[in-house]
Backbone as numpy.savetxt, mean C-alpha at the origin, in Angstrom:
# Nx Ny Nz CAx CAy CAz Cx Cy Cz
-10.29 -25.42 -11.54 -10.56 -23.75 -11.63 -9.59 -23.78 -12.72
-10.33 -22.93 -13.82 -9.46 -22.14 -14.63 -9.07 -20.81 -14.59
-7.73 -20.33 -14.79 -7.55 -18.66 -14.99 -7.43 -17.89 -15.65
-7.62 -16.69 -15.80 -7.33 -15.98 -17.00 -6.31 -15.86 -17.19
-5.32 -15.54 -17.94 -4.12 -14.60 -17.55 -4.17 -13.10 -18.52
-3.65 -12.37 -17.92 -3.44 -11.08 -19.20 -2.41 -11.11 -20.31
-1.56 -11.80 -19.69 -0.05 -11.99 -20.74 -0.08 -13.68 -21.18
0.35 -13.65 -22.69 0.89 -14.99 -23.02 1.98 -15.79 -22.55
2.13 -16.97 -22.32 2.99 -17.47 -21.86 4.67 -17.48 -22.65
5.34 -16.78 -22.15 6.31 -16.50 -22.85 6.95 -17.86 -23.83
7.38 -18.23 -24.51 8.15 -18.86 -25.60 9.48 -19.28 -25.32
9.90 -20.34 -25.64 11.78 -20.46 -25.26 12.98 -19.03 -25.70
12.49 -18.50 -26.96 12.97 -17.06 -27.23 12.65 -16.31 -26.64
11.86 -15.90 -25.92 11.43 -14.97 -24.85 11.86 -15.38 -23.64
11.85 -16.57 -23.04 12.20 -16.61 -21.86 14.14 -16.90 -21.51
14.74 -17.10 -22.70 15.89 -16.96 -23.01 16.54 -15.20 -22.85
15.94 -14.16 -23.89 15.89 -12.88 -23.39 15.55 -12.21 -22.06
14.55 -13.05 -21.47 14.42 -12.29 -20.42 15.63 -13.06 -19.04
16.06 -14.12 -19.03 17.08 -14.51 -18.32 18.61 -13.62 -18.88
18.61 -13.41 -19.84 19.95 -12.53 -20.61 19.51 -11.21 -19.94
18.30 -10.76 -19.88 18.24 -9.08 -19.24 18.41 -9.31 -17.72
18.09 -10.43 -17.07 17.95 -10.39 -15.62 19.69 -10.58 -15.09
20.15 -11.68 -16.13 21.74 -11.75 -15.73 22.44 -10.18 -15.65
21.99 -9.60 -16.81 22.89 -8.27 -17.36 22.68 -7.32 -16.26
21.16 -7.52 -15.71 20.40 -6.61 -14.64 21.36 -6.73 -13.14
21.71 -7.96 -13.04 22.17 -8.68 -11.92 24.03 -8.10 -11.54
24.38 -8.08 -12.62 26.08 -7.96 -12.71 26.27 -6.20 -12.41
25.21 -5.23 -13.65 25.32 -4.34 -13.08 24.85 -3.89 -11.41
23.77 -4.73 -10.90 23.53 -4.26 -9.64 24.60 -4.55 -8.61
25.66 -5.42 -8.97 26.59 -5.80 -8.13 27.68 -4.81 -8.17
27.71 -4.59 -9.74 28.97 -3.65 -9.90 28.67 -2.18 -9.15
27.24 -1.89 -9.07 26.81 -0.49 -8.85 27.11 -0.30 -7.29
27.17 -2.16 -6.62 26.96 -2.13 -5.14 28.49 -1.89 -5.03
29.34 -2.42 -6.06 31.01 -2.78 -5.36 31.24 -1.37 -5.29
31.05 -0.23 -5.77 31.37 1.40 -6.11 30.82 1.85 -5.29
30.03 2.12 -4.88 28.87 2.43 -3.49 29.58 1.81 -2.28
30.42 0.88 -2.08 30.82 -0.11 -0.70 31.89 0.41 -1.04
32.73 0.78 -1.75 33.89 1.45 -1.75 34.03 2.68 -1.54
33.55 3.66 -1.79 33.59 4.74 -1.32 32.52 5.01 0.04
31.88 4.04 0.49 31.47 4.26 1.98 32.99 3.60 2.73
33.64 3.28 2.19 34.82 2.41 3.14 35.54 3.71 3.26
35.87 4.57 2.53 37.22 5.50 2.02 36.40 6.39 2.22
34.91 6.80 3.08 34.25 7.46 3.72 34.15 7.26 5.16
34.83 5.89 5.72 35.23 5.34 6.66 33.39 5.22 7.30
32.51 4.78 6.55 31.26 4.76 7.16 30.73 3.25 7.42
32.14 2.44 7.63 31.61 0.99 8.17 32.54 0.79 9.64
32.77 1.79 9.99 33.33 2.01 11.61 32.36 1.50 12.10
32.13 0.53 13.29 31.40 -0.15 14.16 30.30 0.75 14.59
31.28 2.31 15.25 30.46 2.96 15.83 29.60 4.06 15.43
29.16 3.60 13.86 28.64 4.45 12.81 27.04 3.30 12.65
27.13 2.34 13.08 26.30 1.22 13.21 25.37 0.79 14.41
25.86 1.98 15.00 25.01 1.51 16.94 23.65 1.11 16.32
23.03 1.76 15.49 20.97 1.93 15.24 20.89 0.04 15.08
21.80 -0.77 14.77 21.64 -1.63 14.39 22.13 -2.78 15.30
22.26 -2.25 16.52 22.30 -3.03 17.81 22.46 -2.21 19.45
22.41 -1.65 18.95 22.30 -0.57 20.81 20.51 -0.89 21.04
20.41 -0.82 22.07 19.17 -1.71 22.43 18.20 -0.25 22.47
18.71 0.92 23.01 17.88 2.02 23.24 17.45 2.68 21.55
18.39 2.35 20.39 18.40 3.05 19.38 16.97 1.93 18.71
16.95 0.90 19.00 16.44 -0.29 18.35 15.16 -0.34 18.80
15.04 0.08 20.15 13.63 0.40 21.04 12.80 1.55 20.23
13.94 2.63 20.05 13.02 3.89 19.48 12.61 3.72 18.32
12.94 2.59 17.32 12.47 2.53 15.90 11.56 1.42 15.94
11.69 1.47 16.93 10.36 -0.24 16.79 9.40 0.56 17.52
9.29 1.43 18.56 8.35 2.26 18.90 7.36 3.13 17.51
8.72 3.54 16.74 8.18 4.32 15.47 7.42 3.56 14.57
7.87 1.92 14.36 7.04 1.00 13.85 6.05 0.55 14.19
5.92 0.43 15.39 4.69 0.64 15.83 3.55 1.03 15.58
3.80 2.87 15.84 2.88 3.41 15.35 2.87 3.40 13.70
3.49 3.30 13.25 3.51 3.10 11.51 2.58 1.87 10.96
2.44 0.78 12.39 0.84 -0.34 12.32 0.04 0.01 12.62
-0.08 0.66 13.41 -1.36 1.60 13.95 -1.93 2.40 13.04
-1.38 2.69 12.32 -1.79 3.79 11.24 -2.64 2.78 9.89
-1.22 2.22 9.60 -1.47 0.96 8.38 -2.91 0.42 8.81
-3.00 -0.16 10.14 -4.26 -0.47 10.10 -5.84 0.29 10.16
-5.48 1.27 10.74 -7.06 1.90 10.78 -6.83 2.43 8.78
-5.65 2.89 8.62 -6.09 3.45 7.20 -6.48 2.23 6.18
-6.18 1.47 6.25 -6.59 -0.21 5.27 -8.21 -0.21 5.90
-8.46 -0.33 6.99 -9.95 -0.70 7.18 -10.53 0.48 6.44
-10.14 2.00 7.30 -11.44 2.97 6.36 -11.38 3.40 4.82
-10.11 3.03 4.22 -9.89 3.17 3.16 -10.99 2.19 2.50
-10.47 1.05 3.21 -10.96 -0.31 2.17 -12.97 0.31 2.20
-13.15 1.08 3.36 -14.67 0.97 3.67 -15.59 2.11 2.83
-14.19 3.23 2.41 -14.32 4.50 1.78 -14.59 3.96 0.22
-13.74 3.37 -0.23 -13.14 2.53 -1.31 -14.29 1.61 -1.98
-15.38 0.85 -0.77 -16.49 -0.01 -0.96 -17.44 1.52 -1.68
-17.47 2.12 -0.71 -19.02 2.97 -0.97 -18.62 3.57 -2.26
-17.38 4.18 -2.32 -17.19 4.73 -3.76 -17.55 4.03 -4.99
-17.19 2.49 -5.17 -17.48 1.73 -5.78 -19.05 1.36 -6.11
-19.74 1.15 -5.15 -21.08 1.06 -5.13 -21.42 2.75 -5.61
-21.48 3.32 -5.22 -22.24 4.66 -5.69 -21.60 4.80 -7.23
-20.62 4.29 -8.02 -20.14 4.13 -9.49 -20.92 3.64 -10.17
-21.12 2.24 -9.14 -22.19 1.60 -9.78 -23.47 1.58 -10.17
-23.90 2.79 -8.80 -25.21 2.80 -9.16 -25.60 3.11 -10.48
-26.79 2.87 -10.55 -27.93 3.42 -11.68 -28.49 4.82 -11.45
-28.51 5.30 -9.90 -28.53 6.51 -10.12 -27.52 7.98 -10.11
-28.38 8.69 -10.68 -26.99 9.88 -11.14 -26.62 10.46 -9.51
-27.51 10.73 -9.01 -27.31 11.36 -7.47 -26.41 10.70 -7.17
-25.76 9.86 -7.13 -25.12 8.59 -6.41 -23.88 8.78 -7.50
-23.92 8.47 -8.64 -22.93 8.05 -9.30 -21.97 8.95 -9.50
-22.35 10.17 -9.92 -21.56 11.50 -10.59 -20.83 11.76 -9.74
-20.86 11.97 -7.84 -20.66 12.43 -7.27 -19.35 11.39 -7.18
-19.59 10.37 -6.92 -18.78 9.18 -6.36 -17.45 8.90 -7.80
-17.95 8.89 -8.96 -17.20 9.63 -10.01 -16.03 10.23 -9.82
-16.22 12.03 -9.68 -15.59 13.19 -9.45 -14.48 12.67 -8.42
-15.05 12.05 -7.07 -14.24 11.56 -5.85 -13.45 10.95 -6.55
-13.38 9.79 -7.13 -12.69 9.05 -7.34 -11.65 9.34 -8.27
-11.96 10.30 -9.26 -10.99 10.73 -10.31 -10.28 11.88 -9.62
-10.61 12.62 -9.25 -10.18 13.93 -8.09 -9.28 13.29 -7.26
-9.32 12.41 -6.45 -8.51 11.72 -5.56 -7.21 11.03 -6.29
-7.51 10.23 -7.20 -6.86 9.52 -7.77 -6.08 10.19 -8.28
-6.42 11.29 -9.31 -5.18 12.36 -9.84 -4.21 13.07 -9.16
-4.69 13.15 -7.73 -3.54 14.27 -7.28 -2.61 13.57 -6.29
-1.57 14.17 -6.54 -0.53 13.69 -6.04 -0.61 13.70 -3.89
-0.69 12.33 -3.87 -0.67 12.25 -2.17 -0.17 12.96 -1.28
1.34 13.68 -1.80 2.36 14.81 -0.61 1.08 15.79 -0.62
0.84 16.47 -1.90 -0.25 17.51 -2.01 -1.22 17.21 -1.46
-2.57 15.92 -1.17 -2.98 15.78 -0.11 -3.08 15.74 1.05
-1.70 15.44 2.07 -1.25 15.46 3.06 -1.11 17.04 3.14
-0.79 18.19 2.76 -0.73 19.10 2.83 -2.07 19.90 3.29
-3.46 19.36 2.01 -4.62 20.11 2.01 -4.85 19.80 3.76
-4.63 18.10 3.62 -5.53 18.04 5.24 -4.68 19.28 6.56
-3.65 18.73 6.01 -2.70 19.25 7.31 -2.84 21.06 7.37
-2.98 21.77 6.48 -3.06 23.30 6.34 -4.66 23.90 5.83
-5.20 22.81 4.93 -6.55 23.13 4.71 -7.58 23.29 5.15
-7.32 22.02 6.36 -8.60 22.03 6.90 -8.46 22.74 7.95
-7.44 23.09 8.78 -7.64 24.16 10.16 -7.94 25.65 9.25
-7.79 25.97 8.53 -8.28 27.37 7.53 -9.72 27.04 7.95
-10.40 26.09 7.85 -11.99 26.54 7.89 -12.39 25.88 9.08
-11.55 25.83 9.90 -12.12 25.63 11.42 -11.90 23.73 12.00
-11.56 22.94 10.86 -11.63 21.89 11.10 -9.90 20.87 11.60
-10.02 21.18 12.89 -8.46 20.87 13.12 -8.65 19.57 13.85
-7.37 18.48 13.84 -7.44 17.26 14.37 -6.06 16.77 14.84
-5.61 15.92 15.45 -4.46 15.39 15.48 -3.80 15.05 14.33
-2.33 15.12 14.79 -1.23 14.87 13.54 -1.71 13.44 12.95
-2.36 12.57 14.02 -2.39 10.97 13.54 -3.31 10.98 12.77
-4.23 11.65 13.06 -5.48 11.57 12.46 -5.21 12.19 10.70
-4.96 13.44 10.81 -4.42 14.19 9.76 -3.87 13.00 8.54
-3.05 12.24 9.15 -2.29 11.38 8.34 -3.12 10.26 7.45
-3.77 9.30 8.74 -5.44 8.56 8.10 -5.67 9.27 7.32
-6.90 10.65 7.60 -7.95 11.00 6.46 -6.98 11.25 5.45
-5.67 11.56 5.17 -4.92 11.85 3.52 -4.77 10.13 3.12
-4.73 9.11 3.87 -4.14 8.02 3.25 -5.67 8.11 3.25
-6.57 7.49 3.41 -7.86 7.44 3.46 -8.64 7.40 1.92
-8.18 8.60 1.92 -9.21 9.58 0.76 -8.17 8.96 -0.40
-7.13 9.25 -0.32 -6.23 8.93 -1.34 -6.37 7.33 -1.86
-6.02 6.73 -0.71 -6.00 5.14 -1.26 -7.70 4.77 -0.89
-8.77 4.73 -0.61 -10.08 4.78 -0.98 -10.43 4.76 -2.18
-9.88 5.91 -2.99 -10.01 5.73 -4.57 -9.65 4.81 -5.18
-8.39 4.21 -5.29 -7.65 3.12 -5.02 -8.89 1.94 -5.37
-8.94 1.45 -4.40 -9.83 0.72 -3.59 -10.69 0.54 -4.08
-11.20 1.76 -4.85 -13.09 1.78 -5.41 -12.90 1.14 -7.02
-11.70 1.60 -7.31 -11.50 0.51 -8.86 -11.39 -0.40 -8.90
-10.38 -0.69 -7.46 -10.22 -2.47 -7.57 -11.90 -3.38 -7.40
-12.13 -2.60 -5.89 -13.42 -3.35 -5.94 -14.37 -3.23 -7.09
-14.66 -2.06 -7.97 -15.66 -1.94 -9.07 -14.76 -2.99 -10.13
-13.96 -3.01 -10.30 -13.41 -3.98 -11.36 -13.90 -5.27 -11.19
-13.54 -5.65 -9.87 -13.99 -7.15 -9.36 -15.80 -7.26 -9.63
-16.24 -6.41 -9.21 -17.54 -6.65 -9.17 -17.85 -6.54 -10.60
-17.65 -5.94 -11.46 -17.63 -6.14 -12.98 -17.40 -7.26 -13.67
-16.82 -7.73 -12.75 -15.96 -9.46 -13.74 -16.70 -10.41 -13.23
-17.29 -10.20 -12.14 -18.57 -11.50 -11.86 -19.69 -11.44 -13.35
-19.78 -12.79 -13.60 -20.54 -12.84 -14.69 -22.36 -12.57 -13.87
-23.16 -11.77 -14.75 -24.28 -11.38 -14.46 -24.87 -12.43 -14.18
-25.23 -13.63 -14.61 -25.49 -15.18 -14.47 -25.40 -15.59 -13.12
-24.46 -15.08 -11.97 -24.40 -15.31 -10.87 -25.06 -14.37 -10.02
-25.58 -13.44 -10.32 -26.32 -12.64 -9.33 -27.81 -13.18 -9.91
-28.42 -13.21 -10.82 -29.65 -13.57 -11.70 -29.70 -15.26 -10.82
-28.74 -15.46 -10.70 -29.47 -17.45 -10.00 -29.55 -16.93 -8.72
-28.54 -16.21 -8.32 -28.99 -15.40 -6.87 -30.39 -15.14 -6.61
-30.58 -14.46 -7.50 -32.16 -13.43 -7.22 -33.50 -14.45 -7.60
-32.92 -16.12 -8.33 -33.69 -16.91 -8.90 -33.87 -17.67 -7.60
-33.14 -17.84 -6.49 -33.18 -18.48 -5.72 -34.37 -17.42 -4.42
-34.99 -16.91 -4.91 -35.89 -15.68 -3.95 -34.96 -14.82 -3.04
-33.69 -14.64 -3.26 -32.85 -14.27 -2.06 -33.17 -12.42 -2.51
-33.01 -11.56 -1.50 -33.20 -10.11 -1.88 -31.89 -9.73 -2.49
-32.08 -8.37 -3.46 -30.85 -8.20 -4.56 -29.80 -7.83 -3.21
-29.88 -7.03 -1.98 -28.85 -7.08 -1.34 -27.95 -7.89 -0.76
-28.91 -8.87 -0.43 -28.17 -10.38 0.10 -27.23 -11.16 -1.16
-27.85 -10.85 -2.25 -27.67 -11.20 -3.25 -25.67 -11.40 -3.39
-25.56 -9.28 -3.68 -24.75 -8.67 -3.17 -23.94 -8.97 -2.46
-24.51 -8.94 -0.84 -23.13 -9.28 0.12 -22.88 -11.38 0.57
-23.67 -11.64 -0.25 -23.44 -13.09 -0.53 -23.04 -14.18 -1.14
-23.32 -13.49 -2.89 -22.51 -13.99 -3.45 -21.68 -13.33 -4.72
-21.97 -11.83 -4.89 -21.29 -10.72 -5.48 -20.02 -10.64 -5.04
-20.20 -9.78 -4.11 -18.80 -9.48 -3.36 -17.86 -10.11 -2.62
-18.29 -11.72 -2.62 -17.41 -12.55 -1.85 -16.31 -12.73 -2.84
-17.01 -13.43 -4.13 -16.17 -13.74 -5.43 -15.57 -12.18 -5.80
-16.12 -11.37 -5.91 -15.05 -10.21 -6.38 -13.78 -9.60 -5.08
-13.92 -9.97 -4.20 -12.52 -9.45 -3.36 -11.56 -10.99 -3.64
-12.41 -12.21 -3.75 -11.48 -13.24 -4.13 -10.57 -13.08 -5.02
-11.74 -12.26 -6.59 -10.56 -12.26 -7.56 -9.70 -10.93 -7.73
-9.93 -9.86 -6.44 -9.16 -9.27 -6.47 -7.93 -8.93 -5.90
-8.08 -10.51 -4.83 -7.15 -10.40 -3.71 -5.42 -9.86 -4.52
-4.75 -10.06 -5.39 -3.77 -9.45 -5.52 -3.55 -7.79 -5.45
-4.49 -7.64 -6.79 -4.82 -6.15 -6.75 -4.95 -5.47 -5.17
-5.66 -5.75 -4.20 -5.84 -5.54 -2.88 -4.40 -5.20 -1.92
-4.00 -6.42 -1.92 -2.40 -6.83 -1.31 -1.60 -5.89 -1.61
-1.66 -5.28 -3.25 -0.52 -4.21 -4.02 -1.21 -2.82 -2.79
-2.39 -2.53 -3.03 -2.89 -1.64 -2.53 -2.56 -1.36 -0.94
-2.58 -2.54 -0.22 -2.30 -2.89 1.31 -0.82 -1.78 1.22
-0.03 -2.52 0.22 1.47 -2.42 0.44 2.01 -0.49 0.00
1.23 -0.56 -0.71 1.19 1.05 -1.06 0.45 1.97 0.26
-0.52 1.09 0.96 -0.72 2.25 2.41 0.63 2.19 3.22
1.06 1.11 3.17 2.07 1.12 4.02 3.32 1.98 3.46
3.63 2.13 2.41 4.64 3.38 2.35 4.38 4.55 1.86
2.93 4.54 2.09 2.31 6.22 1.92 2.69 6.25 3.59
2.42 5.65 4.79 2.21 6.20 5.89 3.45 6.85 5.89
4.89 6.67 5.36 6.32 6.66 5.58 5.88 8.78 5.48
5.17 8.81 5.27 4.69 10.30 4.67 4.33 10.92 6.46
4.41 10.50 7.21 3.57 10.70 8.35 4.39 11.80 9.31
5.79 11.45 8.32 6.90 13.05 8.89 6.59 14.04 9.17
5.66 14.55 8.13 5.49 15.80 7.70 4.57 16.11 8.62
3.70 15.76 8.86 2.71 16.06 10.19 3.33 15.84 11.42
4.29 15.63 11.34 4.98 15.08 13.26 4.60 13.92 13.65
4.00 12.99 12.54 3.67 11.61 13.82 4.93 10.75 13.78
4.98 10.63 14.76 6.50 9.78 15.06 6.33 8.24 14.60
6.07 8.30 13.93 6.19 7.10 13.23 7.56 6.61 12.44
7.99 5.55 11.84 8.96 4.81 11.68 10.50 5.63 10.81
9.69 6.61 9.60 10.45 7.40 9.16 10.74 8.37 9.79
9.81 8.67 10.71 10.18 10.16 11.38 11.63 9.67 12.48
11.04 8.77 13.14 12.14 8.35 14.29 13.18 7.85 13.47
13.55 7.50 12.65 14.70 7.56 11.90 15.53 8.73 11.81
14.82 9.74 11.30 14.96 11.08 11.09 15.85 11.70 12.65
15.27 11.60 13.45 15.57 11.64 14.81 16.84 11.28 15.31
16.73 9.98 14.80 18.09 9.17 15.48 19.62 9.72 14.78
18.98 9.25 13.33 19.93 10.13 12.17 20.82 11.77 12.74
19.55 12.61 13.09 20.51 13.90 13.08 20.64 13.71 15.28
20.48 12.84 15.47 21.02 12.53 16.88 22.49 11.97 16.55
22.85 11.10 15.78 23.69 10.23 15.96 25.03 11.05 14.88
24.42 11.42 13.67 24.83 12.18 12.58 24.83 11.20 11.64
24.48 10.25 11.86 24.95 8.72 10.87 23.41 8.34 10.03
23.48 9.10 8.99 22.42 9.46 8.39 22.39 8.04 7.54
23.15 7.34 7.00 23.19 6.41 5.95 22.31 5.07 6.70
23.41 5.14 7.93 22.80 3.90 8.58 21.22 3.91 9.20
20.86 5.07 9.76 19.75 5.55 10.24 18.53 5.29 9.41
18.64 5.62 7.98 17.65 5.44 6.96 17.49 4.07 6.58
18.64 3.07 6.44 19.07 1.79 5.94 18.11 1.09 7.24
18.82 1.67 8.24 17.59 0.67 9.03 16.17 0.50 8.95
16.07 2.15 8.79 14.20 2.20 8.90 14.01 1.56 7.47
14.77 1.77 6.42 14.33 0.58 4.94 14.69 -0.60 5.14
15.24 -0.97 6.26 15.08 -2.31 6.02 13.86 -2.94 6.72
13.42 -2.60 7.73 12.15 -2.86 8.54 10.95 -2.46 7.58
11.10 -1.42 6.50 9.99 -1.30 5.66 9.80 -2.69 4.46
11.02 -2.91 4.30 11.17 -4.19 3.44 10.53 -5.56 4.08
10.65 -5.63 5.48 10.44 -6.56 6.22 8.86 -6.71 6.04
8.12 -5.35 6.11 6.92 -5.27 6.47 6.22 -5.55 5.17
6.60 -5.04 4.24 5.88 -4.91 2.93 5.94 -6.29 2.18
7.38 -7.43 2.61 7.67 -8.41 1.81 6.75 -9.11 2.71
6.15 -9.06 4.14 5.72 -10.30 4.73 4.27 -9.84 4.46
3.87 -8.58 4.47 2.12 -8.61 3.80 1.79 -9.11 2.19
3.25 -9.11 1.55 3.28 -9.26 0.08 3.07 -11.40 -0.10
3.76 -11.58 0.98 3.93 -12.90 1.27 2.26 -13.89 1.85
1.76 -12.62 2.81 0.55 -13.61 3.24 -0.48 -13.16 2.33
-0.41 -11.95 1.62 -1.39 -12.20 0.08 -1.37 -12.83 -0.45
-0.11 -13.59 -0.72 -0.19 -14.49 -2.19 -0.74 -15.84 -1.24
-0.59 -16.00 -0.43 -1.04 -17.44 0.55 -2.24 -17.37 0.65
-2.92 -16.38 0.94 -3.96 -16.49 0.96 -4.63 -16.27 -0.35
-4.64 -15.79 -1.62 -4.94 -15.63 -2.72 -4.75 -17.38 -3.68
-3.68 -18.13 -3.05 -3.32 -19.66 -3.24 -4.84 -20.03 -2.72
-4.69 -19.68 -1.37 -5.80 -20.64 -0.41 -7.30 -20.37 -1.23
-7.32 -19.39 -1.32 -8.84 -18.95 -2.24 -8.95 -19.56 -3.03
-7.57 -19.67 -3.72 -8.10 -20.39 -5.51 -8.19 -21.96 -5.44
-7.47 -22.07 -4.22 -7.57 -23.99 -4.40 -9.25 -24.14 -3.52
-9.98 -23.38 -3.08 -10.93 -23.56 -2.20 -12.61 -23.86 -3.07
């Protein structure tokens, strides 16, 4: 199966420039790391007692409890935002103005809004009009409307990328238009947009870290509690950062494997 490329393959000169830039960047990062390490050493930040969060079972369990909440928020938010995104994408692709115009407005509005502002709107705006919900669902709703607008554009791009002949061939076999979409068009759209969908999944995971604002006991919130309890801010947030990196790297790896499997099938 042939694949299209967004960029041309780099030539020898461009590859050499990339290698030079990569080498210079790595050297700069190493130098910055050494300077930071030296500063931390003179500030006595490498004393073993300050790194309890990495080997004390009570602290580890507390952070893992926050991680579990983060994973729950991400799982629910991914499902709700993907479904919301599909509805918005279908609305924007609709030929009926009653569906298309509101969908465009919702997508453009939430894509332009900073996520933190959406969190504050859900946290303070909804209760002011009589809509109250637990902090957990406040975070899920905020992620859903923001990520849903992003998913909508990804799905819309994937659907529009399907050749028109695919749909016409499905209709020619006697399938109803709805079945053509669900059995022919949409599966191919998901396959073609897998990398973008995985990128949005990683984005949702990172957005869940703002749960501490609404009081959700997720990973970053628990890291803040540990840092305030121990006074070791660097170590506590570093531990949370390591866990976020592990999660996002795992999701990216699984997404790449899934994309390769779809490409070879």
